C-alpha positions as CSV (number, residue, x, y, z in Angstrom):
1,M,48.5,203.1,-130.7
2,I,47.8,205.5,-127.9
3,G,44.5,207.0,-129.0
4,Q,45.5,208.8,-132.2
5,A,45.6,206.1,-134.8
6,A,43.9,206.6,-138.2
7,N,40.8,204.4,-138.4
8,F,40.2,203.0,-141.9
9,D,36.6,202.0,-142.7
10,G,37.3,199.4,-145.4
11,A,35.8,201.8,-148.1
12,S,38.6,204.3,-148.7
13,G,42.3,205.1,-147.9
14,I,44.6,208.0,-147.6
15,L,46.6,209.5,-150.5
16,L,50.1,210.5,-149.4
17,P,52.4,213.1,-151.0
18,D,54.2,212.1,-154.2
19,D,57.9,211.4,-154.3
20,L,58.2,210.0,-150.7
21,I,60.5,207.4,-152.1
22,T,62.7,208.4,-155.1
23,D,65.2,205.6,-155.6
24,H,66.0,202.0,-154.8
25,N,67.2,202.6,-151.3
26,Y,64.4,203.2,-148.7
27,S,62.4,201.9,-145.7
28,F,59.0,202.3,-144.3
29,T,57.4,201.2,-141.0
30,L,53.9,201.2,-139.7
31,W,51.7,199.7,-137.0
32,L,48.5,197.9,-137.9
33,S,45.5,196.6,-136.1
34,P,43.3,195.1,-138.8
35,S,39.6,194.6,-138.1
36,A,39.5,192.3,-141.1
37,L,42.1,190.2,-142.9
38,T,41.0,190.3,-146.5
39,A,43.3,188.7,-149.2
40,Y,45.3,191.3,-151.2
41,T,44.2,194.3,-149.1
42,T,47.1,196.8,-148.9
43,S,48.3,198.8,-146.0
44,F,51.1,200.7,-147.8
45,F,50.9,201.1,-151.6
46,G,53.4,202.8,-153.9
47,W,53.2,203.0,-157.6
48,A,54.8,204.4,-160.7
49,T,52.3,202.9,-163.2
50,D,49.3,200.5,-163.0
51,S,51.8,197.7,-163.7
52,S,54.8,198.9,-161.6
53,W,54.0,199.0,-157.9
54,I,54.7,197.7,-154.4
55,S,52.1,196.7,-151.8
56,L,52.4,195.6,-148.2
57,L,49.6,193.1,-147.5
58,P,48.5,192.2,-143.9
59,N,47.0,189.1,-145.6
60,G,48.4,188.0,-148.9
61,F,47.1,185.3,-151.2
62,G,48.7,182.5,-149.0
63,E,47.1,183.8,-145.8
64,D,50.3,185.4,-144.6
65,T,51.6,188.9,-144.3
66,M,53.7,189.8,-147.4
67,L,55.3,192.4,-149.6
68,W,54.3,192.2,-153.2
69,S,55.4,193.9,-156.3
70,G,54.1,194.1,-159.9
71,T,55.7,194.2,-163.3
72,A,58.9,192.3,-162.3
73,W,56.7,190.1,-160.0
74,F,58.1,189.6,-156.5
75,D,56.4,187.8,-153.6
76,A,58.0,188.4,-150.2
77,N,56.0,185.9,-148.2
78,T,56.7,186.1,-144.5
79,G,55.1,182.8,-143.5
80,I,53.5,184.7,-140.6
81,Q,49.9,186.0,-140.4
82,I,49.6,189.1,-138.3
83,P,46.6,188.9,-136.0
84,Q,43.2,190.6,-136.4
85,D,42.3,193.2,-133.8
86,A,45.8,193.4,-132.3
87,W,48.7,195.8,-133.0
88,S,51.6,194.6,-135.1
89,Q,54.6,196.6,-136.3
90,L,55.6,196.0,-140.0
91,A,58.8,197.3,-141.5
92,V,60.2,197.0,-145.0
93,T,63.8,197.9,-146.0
94,V,65.1,198.0,-149.6
95,D,68.8,198.4,-150.2
96,N,69.4,198.5,-154.0
97,G,67.3,195.3,-154.5
98,E,68.1,193.6,-151.2
99,V,64.7,193.5,-149.4
100,S,63.7,192.6,-145.8
101,V,60.3,192.5,-144.2
102,F,60.1,192.7,-140.4
103,I,57.1,191.8,-138.1
104,N,57.3,193.1,-134.6
105,G,61.1,193.7,-134.9
106,E,61.9,190.3,-136.2
107,R,63.1,189.7,-139.8
108,A,60.4,187.5,-141.4
109,F,61.6,187.7,-145.0
110,S,64.9,188.5,-146.7
111,G,65.6,188.4,-150.5
112,S,67.4,189.8,-153.5
113,N,66.4,191.4,-156.8
114,F,63.5,193.4,-155.5
115,P,62.3,195.6,-158.4
116,D,63.2,199.3,-158.7
117,V,59.7,200.8,-158.9
118,F,60.8,204.3,-157.8
119,G,63.8,204.9,-160.0
120,P,64.8,208.2,-161.6
121,A,62.4,208.1,-164.6
122,A,59.4,207.0,-162.6
123,E,56.4,208.9,-161.4
124,R,56.0,208.1,-157.7
125,H,52.7,208.0,-155.9
126,F,51.8,206.6,-152.5
127,A,48.7,205.7,-150.5
128,L,47.7,204.0,-147.2
129,G,45.0,201.4,-147.1
130,V,43.9,201.4,-150.7
131,N,45.1,200.5,-154.2
132,Y,43.4,200.4,-157.6
133,W,42.0,196.9,-157.5
134,D,41.5,195.3,-154.1
135,T,39.3,195.7,-151.1
136,P,40.4,198.7,-149.0
137,Y,42.0,198.2,-145.6
138,A,39.7,198.0,-142.5
139,G,41.2,198.7,-139.1
140,M,43.6,201.1,-137.4
141,M,47.0,202.3,-138.6
142,D,49.5,204.4,-136.7
143,E,53.2,205.5,-136.6
144,V,53.7,205.5,-140.4
145,K,57.3,206.5,-141.2
146,V,59.1,206.6,-144.5
147,Y,62.9,206.8,-144.7
148,D,65.1,207.6,-147.7
149,Y,67.6,204.9,-146.8
150,A,67.5,201.3,-145.8
151,V,67.1,201.2,-142.0
152,S,69.3,198.6,-140.4
153,A,67.9,195.5,-138.7
154,D,69.1,196.9,-135.3
155,D,67.3,200.2,-135.9
156,V,64.1,198.3,-136.9
157,V,64.2,196.6,-133.5
158,A,64.9,199.9,-131.8
159,L,61.9,201.5,-133.5
160,Y,59.7,198.6,-132.4
161,E,60.9,198.7,-128.8
162,A,60.6,202.6,-128.7
163,E,57.0,202.4,-129.7
164,L,56.2,199.7,-127.2
165,L,57.8,201.9,-124.4
166,S,55.9,205.0,-125.5
167,E,52.5,203.3,-125.1
168,Q,53.2,202.4,-121.5
């Protein structure tokens, strides 16, 4: 957000190391400033197989920001559309199937029975801005963080506020 963000051109993404998440208890946060809001375009994508995955969409199929999962289909619709050409912080926490999605430090979705994509028998792969099927992400992305535990709601707010302070 302060001059060192990754700039995604809408044609490719970034492959992350395998095994960033290894069980059903994790979180990730990132800041996005999309230059386009294309339906189904992912910002953070994790997969075990081509039918078992999670995807954080700046613009889902209902024109709102959402977390989506395949195989055991799960739609975490936030009811909020993050803006184009402006920074927004997104955070996802998963605690053994209890899932929350936060936008700018505010919980926008909470639900149960989120699928265990990254369990012990799974292969685990991760990417930013790209998946196998949809238009790649266009815009800037910064401050991507992955945690091996479910970050508390208070800590999500603290992360959001800390980043706002650091850019001043």
